[in-house]
mmCIF file of the N, C-alpha and C atoms, coordinates in Angstrom:
data_MODEL
# 
_entry.id   MODEL 
# 
loop_
_atom_site.group_PDB 
_atom_site.id 
_atom_site.type_symbol 
_atom_site.label_atom_id 
_atom_site.label_alt_id 
_atom_site.label_comp_id 
_atom_site.label_asym_id 
_atom_site.label_entity_id 
_atom_site.label_seq_id 
_atom_site.pdbx_PDB_ins_code 
_atom_site.Cartn_x 
_atom_site.Cartn_y 
_atom_site.Cartn_z 
_atom_site.occupancy 
_atom_site.B_iso_or_equiv 
_atom_site.pdbx_formal_charge 
_atom_site.auth_seq_id 
_atom_site.auth_comp_id 
_atom_site.auth_asym_id 
_atom_site.auth_atom_id 
_atom_site.pdbx_PDB_model_num 
ATOM 1   N N  . MET A 1 1  ? -10.577 38.672 -14.926 1.00 0.00 ? 1  MET A N  1 
ATOM 2   C CA . MET A 1 1  ? -11.418 38.131 -15.988 1.00 0.00 ? 1  MET A CA 1 
ATOM 3   C C  . MET A 1 1  ? -10.968 38.717 -17.324 1.00 0.00 ? 1  MET A C  1 
ATOM 4   N N  . ASP A 1 2  ? -10.819 37.879 -18.315 1.00 0.00 ? 2  ASP A N  1 
ATOM 5   C CA . ASP A 1 2  ? -10.393 38.296 -19.646 1.00 0.00 ? 2  ASP A CA 1 
ATOM 6   C C  . ASP A 1 2  ? -11.549 38.989 -20.358 1.00 0.00 ? 2  ASP A C  1 
ATOM 7   N N  . SER A 1 3  ? -11.289 40.138 -20.994 1.00 0.00 ? 3  SER A N  1 
ATOM 8   C CA . SER A 1 3  ? -12.335 40.873 -21.703 1.00 0.00 ? 3  SER A CA 1 
ATOM 9   C C  . SER A 1 3  ? -12.733 40.210 -23.016 1.00 0.00 ? 3  SER A C  1 
ATOM 10  N N  . ASN A 1 4  ? -11.931 39.265 -23.498 1.00 0.00 ? 4  ASN A N  1 
ATOM 11  C CA . ASN A 1 4  ? -12.226 38.538 -24.729 1.00 0.00 ? 4  ASN A CA 1 
ATOM 12  C C  . ASN A 1 4  ? -12.693 37.137 -24.332 1.00 0.00 ? 4  ASN A C  1 
ATOM 13  N N  . PRO A 1 5  ? -14.012 36.856 -24.452 1.00 0.00 ? 5  PRO A N  1 
ATOM 14  C CA . PRO A 1 5  ? -14.531 35.565 -23.986 1.00 0.00 ? 5  PRO A CA 1 
ATOM 15  C C  . PRO A 1 5  ? -13.859 34.355 -24.647 1.00 0.00 ? 5  PRO A C  1 
ATOM 16  N N  . LEU A 1 6  ? -13.578 34.434 -25.950 1.00 0.00 ? 6  LEU A N  1 
ATOM 17  C CA . LEU A 1 6  ? -12.945 33.309 -26.629 1.00 0.00 ? 6  LEU A CA 1 
ATOM 18  C C  . LEU A 1 6  ? -11.538 33.087 -26.088 1.00 0.00 ? 6  LEU A C  1 
ATOM 19  N N  . ARG A 1 7  ? -10.793 34.156 -25.873 1.00 0.00 ? 7  ARG A N  1 
ATOM 20  C CA . ARG A 1 7  ? -9.444  34.029 -25.334 1.00 0.00 ? 7  ARG A CA 1 
ATOM 21  C C  . ARG A 1 7  ? -9.497  33.381 -23.942 1.00 0.00 ? 7  ARG A C  1 
ATOM 22  N N  . GLY A 1 8  ? -10.489 33.747 -23.137 1.00 0.00 ? 8  GLY A N  1 
ATOM 23  C CA . GLY A 1 8  ? -10.659 33.129 -21.831 1.00 0.00 ? 8  GLY A CA 1 
ATOM 24  C C  . GLY A 1 8  ? -10.893 31.628 -21.934 1.00 0.00 ? 8  GLY A C  1 
ATOM 25  N N  . LEU A 1 9  ? -11.701 31.211 -22.904 1.00 0.00 ? 9  LEU A N  1 
ATOM 26  C CA . LEU A 1 9  ? -11.949 29.783 -23.121 1.00 0.00 ? 9  LEU A CA 1 
ATOM 27  C C  . LEU A 1 9  ? -10.676 29.057 -23.556 1.00 0.00 ? 9  LEU A C  1 
ATOM 28  N N  . VAL A 1 10 ? -9.911  29.702 -24.436 1.00 0.00 ? 10 VAL A N  1 
ATOM 29  C CA . VAL A 1 10 ? -8.652  29.117 -24.904 1.00 0.00 ? 10 VAL A CA 1 
ATOM 30  C C  . VAL A 1 10 ? -7.680  28.951 -23.738 1.00 0.00 ? 10 VAL A C  1 
ATOM 31  N N  . LEU A 1 11 ? -7.560  29.990 -22.919 1.00 0.00 ? 11 LEU A N  1 
ATOM 32  C CA . LEU A 1 11 ? -6.670  29.915 -21.757 1.00 0.00 ? 11 LEU A CA 1 
ATOM 33  C C  . LEU A 1 11 ? -7.100  28.784 -20.821 1.00 0.00 ? 11 LEU A C  1 
ATOM 34  N N  . ASP A 1 12 ? -8.395  28.695 -20.535 1.00 0.00 ? 12 ASP A N  1 
ATOM 35  C CA . ASP A 1 12 ? -8.898  27.635 -19.651 1.00 0.00 ? 12 ASP A CA 1 
ATOM 36  C C  . ASP A 1 12 ? -8.614  26.248 -20.218 1.00 0.00 ? 12 ASP A C  1 
ATOM 37  N N  . ALA A 1 13 ? -8.837  26.078 -21.522 1.00 0.00 ? 13 ALA A N  1 
ATOM 38  C CA . ALA A 1 13 ? -8.609  24.767 -22.147 1.00 0.00 ? 13 ALA A CA 1 
ATOM 39  C C  . ALA A 1 13 ? -7.134  24.378 -22.079 1.00 0.00 ? 13 ALA A C  1 
ATOM 40  N N  . LEU A 1 14 ? -6.242  25.333 -22.338 1.00 0.00 ? 14 LEU A N  1 
ATOM 41  C CA . LEU A 1 14 ? -4.812  25.038 -22.287 1.00 0.00 ? 14 LEU A CA 1 
ATOM 42  C C  . LEU A 1 14 ? -4.370  24.718 -20.860 1.00 0.00 ? 14 LEU A C  1 
ATOM 43  N N  . LEU A 1 15 ? -4.873  25.465 -19.898 1.00 0.00 ? 15 LEU A N  1 
ATOM 44  C CA . LEU A 1 15 ? -4.542  25.182 -18.502 1.00 0.00 ? 15 LEU A CA 1 
ATOM 45  C C  . LEU A 1 15 ? -5.040  23.795 -18.099 1.00 0.00 ? 15 LEU A C  1 
ATOM 46  N N  . ASP A 1 16 ? -6.242  23.442 -18.531 1.00 0.00 ? 16 ASP A N  1 
ATOM 47  C CA . ASP A 1 16 ? -6.792  22.112 -18.231 1.00 0.00 ? 16 ASP A CA 1 
ATOM 48  C C  . ASP A 1 16 ? -5.932  20.995 -18.808 1.00 0.00 ? 16 ASP A C  1 
ATOM 49  N N  . GLU A 1 17 ? -5.258  21.274 -19.922 1.00 0.00 ? 17 GLU A N  1 
ATOM 50  C CA . GLU A 1 17 ? -4.398  20.275 -20.562 1.00 0.00 ? 17 GLU A CA 1 
ATOM 51  C C  . GLU A 1 17 ? -2.978  20.286 -20.009 1.00 0.00 ? 17 GLU A C  1 
ATOM 52  N N  . GLY A 1 18 ? -2.710  21.159 -19.043 1.00 0.00 ? 18 GLY A N  1 
ATOM 53  C CA . GLY A 1 18 ? -1.401  21.180 -18.403 1.00 0.00 ? 18 GLY A CA 1 
ATOM 54  C C  . GLY A 1 18 ? -0.393  22.147 -19.008 1.00 0.00 ? 18 GLY A C  1 
ATOM 55  N N  . TYR A 1 19 ? -0.822  22.964 -19.955 1.00 0.00 ? 19 TYR A N  1 
ATOM 56  C CA . TYR A 1 19 ? 0.082   23.962 -20.540 1.00 0.00 ? 19 TYR A CA 1 
ATOM 57  C C  . TYR A 1 19 ? 0.139   25.185 -19.636 1.00 0.00 ? 19 TYR A C  1 
ATOM 58  N N  . ARG A 1 20 ? 1.134   26.038 -19.883 1.00 0.00 ? 20 ARG A N  1 
ATOM 59  C CA . ARG A 1 20 ? 1.296   27.280 -19.116 1.00 0.00 ? 20 ARG A CA 1 
ATOM 60  C C  . ARG A 1 20 ? 1.217   28.465 -20.076 1.00 0.00 ? 20 ARG A C  1 
ATOM 61  N N  . PRO A 1 21 ? 0.004   28.800 -20.525 1.00 0.00 ? 21 PRO A N  1 
ATOM 62  C CA . PRO A 1 21 ? -0.135  29.884 -21.503 1.00 0.00 ? 21 PRO A CA 1 
ATOM 63  C C  . PRO A 1 21 ? 0.076   31.251 -20.878 1.00 0.00 ? 21 PRO A C  1 
ATOM 64  N N  . THR A 1 22 ? 0.517   32.165 -21.726 1.00 0.00 ? 22 THR A N  1 
ATOM 65  C CA . THR A 1 22 ? 0.647   33.573 -21.351 1.00 0.00 ? 22 THR A CA 1 
ATOM 66  C C  . THR A 1 22 ? -0.024  34.412 -22.437 1.00 0.00 ? 22 THR A C  1 
ATOM 67  N N  . ILE A 1 23 ? -0.177  35.680 -22.165 1.00 0.00 ? 23 ILE A N  1 
ATOM 68  C CA . ILE A 1 23 ? -0.665  36.625 -23.174 1.00 0.00 ? 23 ILE A CA 1 
ATOM 69  C C  . ILE A 1 23 ? 0.533   37.459 -23.603 1.00 0.00 ? 23 ILE A C  1 
ATOM 70  N N  . ASP A 1 24 ? 0.848   37.446 -24.911 1.00 0.00 ? 24 ASP A N  1 
ATOM 71  C CA . ASP A 1 24 ? 2.016   38.200 -25.374 1.00 0.00 ? 24 ASP A CA 1 
ATOM 72  C C  . ASP A 1 24 ? 1.651   39.664 -25.611 1.00 0.00 ? 24 ASP A C  1 
ATOM 73  N N  . GLU A 1 25 ? 2.640   40.447 -26.049 1.00 0.00 ? 25 GLU A N  1 
ATOM 74  C CA . GLU A 1 25 ? 2.440   41.885 -26.228 1.00 0.00 ? 25 GLU A CA 1 
ATOM 75  C C  . GLU A 1 25 ? 1.411   42.221 -27.308 1.00 0.00 ? 25 GLU A C  1 
ATOM 76  N N  . ASP A 1 26 ? 1.102   41.272 -28.202 1.00 0.00 ? 26 ASP A N  1 
ATOM 77  C CA . ASP A 1 26 ? 0.085   41.482 -29.234 1.00 0.00 ? 26 ASP A CA 1 
ATOM 78  C C  . ASP A 1 26 ? -1.303  41.058 -28.776 1.00 0.00 ? 26 ASP A C  1 
ATOM 79  N N  . GLY A 1 27 ? -1.393  40.513 -27.560 1.00 0.00 ? 27 GLY A N  1 
ATOM 80  C CA . GLY A 1 27 ? -2.673  40.028 -27.060 1.00 0.00 ? 27 GLY A CA 1 
ATOM 81  C C  . GLY A 1 27 ? -2.978  38.597 -27.451 1.00 0.00 ? 27 GLY A C  1 
ATOM 82  N N  . ASP A 1 28 ? -2.000  37.912 -28.059 1.00 0.00 ? 28 ASP A N  1 
ATOM 83  C CA . ASP A 1 28 ? -2.182  36.518 -28.453 1.00 0.00 ? 28 ASP A CA 1 
ATOM 84  C C  . ASP A 1 28 ? -1.878  35.602 -27.275 1.00 0.00 ? 28 ASP A C  1 
ATOM 85  N N  . VAL A 1 29 ? -2.538  34.453 -27.248 1.00 0.00 ? 29 VAL A N  1 
ATOM 86  C CA . VAL A 1 29 ? -2.219  33.427 -26.262 1.00 0.00 ? 29 VAL A CA 1 
ATOM 87  C C  . VAL A 1 29 ? -0.962  32.722 -26.765 1.00 0.00 ? 29 VAL A C  1 
ATOM 88  N N  . ALA A 1 30 ? 0.039   32.625 -25.924 1.00 0.00 ? 30 ALA A N  1 
ATOM 89  C CA . ALA A 1 30 ? 1.312   31.999 -26.307 1.00 0.00 ? 30 ALA A CA 1 
ATOM 90  C C  . ALA A 1 30 ? 1.595   30.846 -25.358 1.00 0.00 ? 30 ALA A C  1 
ATOM 91  N N  . PHE A 1 31 ? 2.073   29.723 -25.921 1.00 0.00 ? 31 PHE A N  1 
ATOM 92  C CA . PHE A 1 31 ? 2.466   28.574 -25.111 1.00 0.00 ? 31 PHE A CA 1 
ATOM 93  C C  . PHE A 1 31 ? 3.424   27.721 -25.923 1.00 0.00 ? 31 PHE A C  1 
ATOM 94  N N  . LYS A 1 32 ? 4.031   26.762 -25.277 1.00 0.00 ? 32 LYS A N  1 
ATOM 95  C CA . LYS A 1 32 ? 4.935   25.842 -25.978 1.00 0.00 ? 32 LYS A CA 1 
ATOM 96  C C  . LYS A 1 32 ? 4.334   24.446 -25.967 1.00 0.00 ? 32 LYS A C  1 
ATOM 97  N N  . ALA A 1 33 ? 4.391   23.800 -27.124 1.00 0.00 ? 33 ALA A N  1 
ATOM 98  C CA . ALA A 1 33 ? 3.951   22.419 -27.287 1.00 0.00 ? 33 ALA A CA 1 
ATOM 99  C C  . ALA A 1 33 ? 5.128   21.650 -27.866 1.00 0.00 ? 33 ALA A C  1 
ATOM 100 N N  . GLN A 1 34 ? 5.592   20.655 -27.143 1.00 0.00 ? 34 GLN A N  1 
ATOM 101 C CA . GLN A 1 34 ? 6.751   19.860 -27.548 1.00 0.00 ? 34 GLN A CA 1 
ATOM 102 C C  . GLN A 1 34 ? 7.938   20.771 -27.873 1.00 0.00 ? 34 GLN A C  1 
ATOM 103 N N  . GLY A 1 35 ? 8.096   21.820 -27.065 1.00 0.00 ? 35 GLY A N  1 
ATOM 104 C CA . GLY A 1 35 ? 9.222   22.729 -27.216 1.00 0.00 ? 35 GLY A CA 1 
ATOM 105 C C  . GLY A 1 35 ? 9.066   23.792 -28.292 1.00 0.00 ? 35 GLY A C  1 
ATOM 106 N N  . GLN A 1 36 ? 7.961   23.753 -29.031 1.00 0.00 ? 36 GLN A N  1 
ATOM 107 C CA . GLN A 1 36 ? 7.747   24.711 -30.120 1.00 0.00 ? 36 GLN A CA 1 
ATOM 108 C C  . GLN A 1 36 ? 6.771   25.792 -29.682 1.00 0.00 ? 36 GLN A C  1 
ATOM 109 N N  . PRO A 1 37 ? 7.089   27.071 -29.927 1.00 0.00 ? 37 PRO A N  1 
ATOM 110 C CA . PRO A 1 37 ? 6.146   28.134 -29.569 1.00 0.00 ? 37 PRO A CA 1 
ATOM 111 C C  . PRO A 1 37 ? 4.922   28.125 -30.485 1.00 0.00 ? 37 PRO A C  1 
ATOM 112 N N  . ILE A 1 38 ? 3.755   28.226 -29.872 1.00 0.00 ? 38 ILE A N  1 
ATOM 113 C CA . ILE A 1 38 ? 2.482   28.279 -30.590 1.00 0.00 ? 38 ILE A CA 1 
ATOM 114 C C  . ILE A 1 38 ? 1.763   29.533 -30.121 1.00 0.00 ? 38 ILE A C  1 
ATOM 115 N N  . TYR A 1 39 ? 1.082   30.200 -31.042 1.00 0.00 ? 39 TYR A N  1 
ATOM 116 C CA . TYR A 1 39 ? 0.346   31.417 -30.735 1.00 0.00 ? 39 TYR A CA 1 
ATOM 117 C C  . TYR A 1 39 ? -1.087  31.254 -31.224 1.00 0.00 ? 39 TYR A C  1 
ATOM 118 N N  . ILE A 1 40 ? -2.022  31.750 -30.421 1.00 0.00 ? 40 ILE A N  1 
ATOM 119 C CA . ILE A 1 40 ? -3.431  31.715 -30.796 1.00 0.00 ? 40 ILE A CA 1 
ATOM 120 C C  . ILE A 1 40 ? -3.979  33.130 -30.699 1.00 0.00 ? 40 ILE A C  1 
ATOM 121 N N  . ARG A 1 41 ? -4.440  33.643 -31.824 1.00 0.00 ? 41 ARG A N  1 
ATOM 122 C CA . ARG A 1 41 ? -5.062  34.962 -31.866 1.00 0.00 ? 41 ARG A CA 1 
ATOM 123 C C  . ARG A 1 41 ? -6.573  34.767 -31.840 1.00 0.00 ? 41 ARG A C  1 
ATOM 124 N N  . CYS A 1 42 ? -7.236  35.376 -30.875 1.00 0.00 ? 42 CYS A N  1 
ATOM 125 C CA . CYS A 1 42 ? -8.683  35.259 -30.709 1.00 0.00 ? 42 CYS A CA 1 
ATOM 126 C C  . CYS A 1 42 ? -9.333  36.547 -31.183 1.00 0.00 ? 42 CYS A C  1 
ATOM 127 N N  . LEU A 1 43 ? -10.170 36.433 -32.198 1.00 0.00 ? 43 LEU A N  1 
ATOM 128 C CA . LEU A 1 43 ? -10.802 37.599 -32.797 1.00 0.00 ? 43 LEU A CA 1 
ATOM 129 C C  . LEU A 1 43 ? -12.248 37.717 -32.335 1.00 0.00 ? 43 LEU A C  1 
ATOM 130 N N  . GLU A 1 44 ? -12.616 38.919 -31.949 1.00 0.00 ? 44 GLU A N  1 
ATOM 131 C CA . GLU A 1 44 ? -13.985 39.171 -31.483 1.00 0.00 ? 44 GLU A CA 1 
ATOM 132 C C  . GLU A 1 44 ? -14.869 39.547 -32.672 1.00 0.00 ? 44 GLU A C  1 
ATOM 133 N N  . THR A 1 45 ? -14.994 38.624 -33.590 1.00 0.00 ? 45 THR A N  1 
ATOM 134 C CA . THR A 1 45 ? -15.832 38.813 -34.770 1.00 0.00 ? 45 THR A CA 1 
ATOM 135 C C  . THR A 1 45 ? -17.132 38.051 -34.543 1.00 0.00 ? 45 THR A C  1 
ATOM 136 N N  . VAL A 1 46 ? -18.048 38.157 -35.487 1.00 0.00 ? 46 VAL A N  1 
ATOM 137 C CA . VAL A 1 46 ? -19.291 37.391 -35.419 1.00 0.00 ? 46 VAL A CA 1 
ATOM 138 C C  . VAL A 1 46 ? -19.301 36.456 -36.609 1.00 0.00 ? 46 VAL A C  1 
ATOM 139 N N  . PRO A 1 47 ? -19.165 35.154 -36.392 1.00 0.00 ? 47 PRO A N  1 
ATOM 140 C CA . PRO A 1 47 ? -18.892 34.492 -35.116 1.00 0.00 ? 47 PRO A CA 1 
ATOM 141 C C  . PRO A 1 47 ? -17.419 34.678 -34.728 1.00 0.00 ? 47 PRO A C  1 
ATOM 142 N N  . PRO A 1 48 ? -17.097 34.458 -33.435 1.00 0.00 ? 48 PRO A N  1 
ATOM 143 C CA . PRO A 1 48 ? -15.703 34.576 -32.997 1.00 0.00 ? 48 PRO A CA 1 
ATOM 144 C C  . PRO A 1 48 ? -14.801 33.618 -33.779 1.00 0.00 ? 48 PRO A C  1 
ATOM 145 N N  . GLN A 1 49 ? -13.560 34.045 -34.021 1.00 0.00 ? 49 GLN A N  1 
ATOM 146 C CA . GLN A 1 49 ? -12.596 33.219 -34.762 1.00 0.00 ? 49 GLN A CA 1 
ATOM 147 C C  . GLN A 1 49 ? -11.301 33.137 -33.973 1.00 0.00 ? 49 GLN A C  1 
ATOM 148 N N  . LEU A 1 50 ? -10.579 32.049 -34.200 1.00 0.00 ? 50 LEU A N  1 
ATOM 149 C CA . LEU A 1 50 ? -9.227  31.990 -33.663 1.00 0.00 ? 50 LEU A CA 1 
ATOM 150 C C  . LEU A 1 50 ? -8.293  31.515 -34.750 1.00 0.00 ? 50 LEU A C  1 
ATOM 151 N N  . HIS A 1 51 ? -7.105  32.067 -34.724 1.00 0.00 ? 51 HIS A N  1 
ATOM 152 C CA . HIS A 1 51 ? -6.057  31.695 -35.671 1.00 0.00 ? 51 HIS A CA 1 
ATOM 153 C C  . HIS A 1 51 ? -4.912  31.101 -34.868 1.00 0.00 ? 51 HIS A C  1 
ATOM 154 N N  . VAL A 1 52 ? -4.437  29.950 -35.292 1.00 0.00 ? 52 VAL A N  1 
ATOM 155 C CA . VAL A 1 52 ? -3.313  29.277 -34.647 1.00 0.00 ? 52 VAL A CA 1 
ATOM 156 C C  . VAL A 1 52 ? -2.114  29.420 -35.562 1.00 0.00 ? 52 VAL A C  1 
ATOM 157 N N  . PHE A 1 53 ? -0.995  29.869 -35.005 1.00 0.00 ? 53 PHE A N  1 
ATOM 158 C CA . PHE A 1 53 ? 0.195   29.989 -35.837 1.00 0.00 ? 53 PHE A CA 1 
ATOM 159 C C  . PHE A 1 53 ? 1.444   29.732 -35.011 1.00 0.00 ? 53 PHE A C  1 
ATOM 160 N N  . GLY A 1 54 ? 2.494   29.398 -35.702 1.00 0.00 ? 54 GLY A N  1 
ATOM 161 C CA . GLY A 1 54 ? 3.779   29.113 -35.092 1.00 0.00 ? 54 GLY A CA 1 
ATOM 162 C C  . GLY A 1 54 ? 4.779   28.829 -36.195 1.00 0.00 ? 54 GLY A C  1 
ATOM 163 N N  . GLN A 1 55 ? 5.938   28.373 -35.806 1.00 0.00 ? 55 GLN A N  1 
ATOM 164 C CA . GLN A 1 55 ? 6.974   28.026 -36.776 1.00 0.00 ? 55 GLN A CA 1 
ATOM 165 C C  . GLN A 1 55 ? 7.433   26.604 -36.520 1.00 0.00 ? 55 GLN A C  1 
ATOM 166 N N  . TRP A 1 56 ? 7.633   25.876 -37.574 1.00 0.00 ? 56 TRP A N  1 
ATOM 167 C CA . TRP A 1 56 ? 8.122   24.517 -37.469 1.00 0.00 ? 56 TRP A CA 1 
ATOM 168 C C  . TRP A 1 56 ? 9.311   24.346 -38.411 1.00 0.00 ? 56 TRP A C  1 
ATOM 169 N N  . ALA A 1 57 ? 10.279  23.600 -37.966 1.00 0.00 ? 57 ALA A N  1 
ATOM 170 C CA . ALA A 1 57 ? 11.427  23.284 -38.823 1.00 0.00 ? 57 ALA A CA 1 
ATOM 171 C C  . ALA A 1 57 ? 11.073  22.056 -39.653 1.00 0.00 ? 57 ALA A C  1 
ATOM 172 N N  . ILE A 1 58 ? 11.382  22.120 -40.919 1.00 0.00 ? 58 ILE A N  1 
ATOM 173 C CA . ILE A 1 58 ? 11.137  20.990 -41.812 1.00 0.00 ? 58 ILE A CA 1 
ATOM 174 C C  . ILE A 1 58 ? 12.405  20.168 -41.870 1.00 0.00 ? 58 ILE A C  1 
ATOM 175 N N  . GLY A 1 59 ? 12.302  18.914 -41.512 1.00 0.00 ? 59 GLY A N  1 
ATOM 176 C CA . GLY A 1 59 ? 13.460  18.025 -41.486 1.00 0.00 ? 59 GLY A CA 1 
ATOM 177 C C  . GLY A 1 59 ? 13.983  17.714 -42.880 1.00 0.00 ? 59 GLY A C  1 
ATOM 178 N N  . ASP A 1 60 ? 15.233  17.308 -42.938 1.00 0.00 ? 60 ASP A N  1 
ATOM 179 C CA . ASP A 1 60 ? 15.862  16.976 -44.223 1.00 0.00 ? 60 ASP A CA 1 
ATOM 180 C C  . ASP A 1 60 ? 15.190  15.789 -44.901 1.00 0.00 ? 60 ASP A C  1 
ATOM 181 N N  . ASP A 1 61 ? 14.551  14.928 -44.103 1.00 0.00 ? 61 ASP A N  1 
ATOM 182 C CA . ASP A 1 61 ? 13.932  13.739 -44.678 1.00 0.00 ? 61 ASP A CA 1 
ATOM 183 C C  . ASP A 1 61 ? 12.506  13.996 -45.180 1.00 0.00 ? 61 ASP A C  1 
ATOM 184 N N  . ALA A 1 62 ? 12.003  15.228 -45.047 1.00 0.00 ? 62 ALA A N  1 
ATOM 185 C CA . ALA A 1 62 ? 10.657  15.562 -45.503 1.00 0.00 ? 62 ALA A CA 1 
ATOM 186 C C  . ALA A 1 62 ? 10.609  15.631 -47.024 1.00 0.00 ? 62 ALA A C  1 
ATOM 187 N N  . SER A 1 63 ? 9.427   15.354 -47.540 1.00 0.00 ? 63 SER A N  1 
ATOM 188 C CA . SER A 1 63 ? 9.219   15.428 -48.980 1.00 0.00 ? 63 SER A CA 1 
ATOM 189 C C  . SER A 1 63 ? 9.470   16.856 -49.472 1.00 0.00 ? 63 SER A C  1 
ATOM 190 N N  . THR A 1 64 ? 10.003  16.989 -50.665 1.00 0.00 ? 64 THR A N  1 
ATOM 191 C CA . THR A 1 64 ? 10.194  18.315 -51.259 1.00 0.00 ? 64 THR A CA 1 
ATOM 192 C C  . THR A 1 64 ? 8.998   18.713 -52.124 1.00 0.00 ? 64 THR A C  1 
ATOM 193 N N  . ASP A 1 65 ? 8.026   17.801 -52.272 1.00 0.00 ? 65 ASP A N  1 
ATOM 194 C CA . ASP A 1 65 ? 6.833   18.083 -53.064 1.00 0.00 ? 65 ASP A CA 1 
ATOM 195 C C  . ASP A 1 65 ? 5.945   19.083 -52.302 1.00 0.00 ? 65 ASP A C  1 
ATOM 196 N N  . GLU A 1 66 ? 5.607   20.187 -52.950 1.00 0.00 ? 66 GLU A N  1 
ATOM 197 C CA . GLU A 1 66 ? 4.844   21.246 -52.280 1.00 0.00 ? 66 GLU A CA 1 
ATOM 198 C C  . GLU A 1 66 ? 3.489   20.756 -51.781 1.00 0.00 ? 66 GLU A C  1 
ATOM 199 N N  . LEU A 1 67 ? 2.798   19.955 -52.577 1.00 0.00 ? 67 LEU A N  1 
ATOM 200 C CA . LEU A 1 67 ? 1.494   19.448 -52.167 1.00 0.00 ? 67 LEU A CA 1 
ATOM 201 C C  . LEU A 1 67 ? 1.612   18.555 -50.927 1.00 0.00 ? 67 LEU A C  1 
ATOM 202 N N  . ASP A 1 68 ? 2.639   17.716 -50.879 1.00 0.00 ? 68 ASP A N  1 
ATOM 203 C CA . ASP A 1 68 ? 2.872   16.883 -49.692 1.00 0.00 ? 68 ASP A CA 1 
ATOM 204 C C  . ASP A 1 68 ? 3.086   17.757 -48.464 1.00 0.00 ? 68 ASP A C  1 
ATOM 205 N N  . ARG A 1 69 ? 3.856   18.826 -48.601 1.00 0.00 ? 69 ARG A N  1 
ATOM 206 C CA . ARG A 1 69 ? 4.127   19.714 -47.473 1.00 0.00 ? 69 ARG A CA 1 
ATOM 207 C C  . ARG A 1 69 ? 2.859   20.442 -47.023 1.00 0.00 ? 69 ARG A C  1 
ATOM 208 N N  . LEU A 1 70 ? 2.067   20.902 -47.988 1.00 0.00 ? 70 LEU A N  1 
ATOM 209 C CA . LEU A 1 70 ? 0.817   21.578 -47.636 1.00 0.00 ? 70 LEU A CA 1 
ATOM 210 C C  . LEU A 1 70 ? -0.141  20.627 -46.918 1.00 0.00 ? 70 LEU A C  1 
ATOM 211 N N  . ARG A 1 71 ? -0.204  19.393 -47.372 1.00 0.00 ? 71 ARG A N  1 
ATOM 212 C CA . ARG A 1 71 ? -1.058  18.403 -46.695 1.00 0.00 ? 71 ARG A CA 1 
ATOM 213 C C  . ARG A 1 71 ? -0.572  18.143 -45.277 1.00 0.00 ? 71 ARG A C  1 
ATOM 214 N N  . ALA A 1 72 ? 0.730   18.062 -45.100 1.00 0.00 ? 72 ALA A N  1 
ATOM 215 C CA . ALA A 1 72 ? 1.291   17.838 -43.762 1.00 0.00 ? 72 ALA A CA 1 
ATOM 216 C C  . ALA A 1 72 ? 0.975   19.027 -42.848 1.00 0.00 ? 72 ALA A C  1 
ATOM 217 N N  . CYS A 1 73 ? 1.107   20.250 -43.357 1.00 0.00 ? 73 CYS A N  1 
ATOM 218 C CA . CYS A 1 73 ? 0.772   21.436 -42.568 1.00 0.00 ? 73 CYS A CA 1 
ATOM 219 C C  . CYS A 1 73 ? -0.693  21.447 -42.202 1.00 0.00 ? 73 CYS A C  1 
ATOM 220 N N  . ASN A 1 74 ? -1.539  21.064 -43.140 1.00 0.00 ? 74 ASN A N  1 
ATOM 221 C CA . ASN A 1 74 ? -2.971  21.022 -42.879 1.00 0.00 ? 74 ASN A CA 1 
ATOM 222 C C  . ASN A 1 74 ? -3.281  19.985 -41.793 1.00 0.00 ? 74 ASN A C  1 
ATOM 223 N N  . ALA A 1 75 ? -2.609  18.858 -41.826 1.00 0.00 ? 75 ALA A N  1 
ATOM 224 C CA . ALA A 1 75 ? -2.827  17.822 -40.817 1.00 0.00 ? 75 ALA A CA 1 
ATOM 225 C C  . ALA A 1 75 ? -2.430  18.314 -39.428 1.00 0.00 ? 75 ALA A C  1 
ATOM 226 N N  . VAL A 1 76 ? -1.312  19.032 -39.334 1.00 0.00 ? 76 VAL A N  1 
ATOM 227 C CA . VAL A 1 76 ? -0.881  19.587 -38.047 1.00 0.00 ? 76 VAL A CA 1 
ATOM 228 C C  . VAL A 1 76 ? -1.907  20.589 -37.541 1.00 0.00 ? 76 VAL A C  1 
ATOM 229 N N  . THR A 1 77 ? -2.353  21.479 -38.422 1.00 0.00 ? 77 THR A N  1 
ATOM 230 C CA . THR A 1 77 ? -3.331  22.491 -38.030 1.00 0.00 ? 77 THR A CA 1 
ATOM 231 C C  . THR A 1 77 ? -4.640  21.850 -37.584 1.00 0.00 ? 77 THR A C  1 
ATOM 232 N N  . ALA A 1 78 ? -5.075  20.815 -38.278 1.00 0.00 ? 78 ALA A N  1 
ATOM 233 C CA . ALA A 1 78 ? -6.334  20.158 -37.934 1.00 0.00 ? 78 ALA A CA 1 
ATOM 234 C C  . ALA A 1 78 ? -6.269  19.488 -36.555 1.00 0.00 ? 78 ALA A C  1 
ATOM 235 N N  . THR A 1 79 ? -5.095  18.983 -36.182 1.00 0.00 ? 79 THR A N  1 
ATOM 236 C CA . THR A 1 79 ? -4.994  18.339 -34.873 1.00 0.00 ? 79 THR A CA 1 
ATOM 237 C C  . THR A 1 79 ? -4.993  19.352 -33.746 1.00 0.00 ? 79 THR A C  1 
ATOM 238 N N  . LEU A 1 80 ? -4.567  20.586 -34.031 1.00 0.00 ? 80 LEU A N  1 
ATOM 239 C CA . LEU A 1 80 ? -4.566  21.622 -32.992 1.00 0.00 ? 80 LEU A CA 1 
ATOM 240 C C  . LEU A 1 80 ? -5.961  22.142 -32.776 1.00 0.00 ? 80 LEU A C  1 
# 
């Protein structure tokens, strides 16, 4: 049983969706989505919080406008 209730919920949800999550050396939930590593840090705060982070390559055809890029990043984060 995971000592962090939120992390346990995250692990269960990812397993239900067919992912193979692990816990990395920092205690973050780690998994791959479409070949890209994604990490979820579950914080035992009041209320509990989770942070999703990873790295994405920006294609050559992407807009160079900073606001466009920030909106695209926000859209990706919102879908996760």
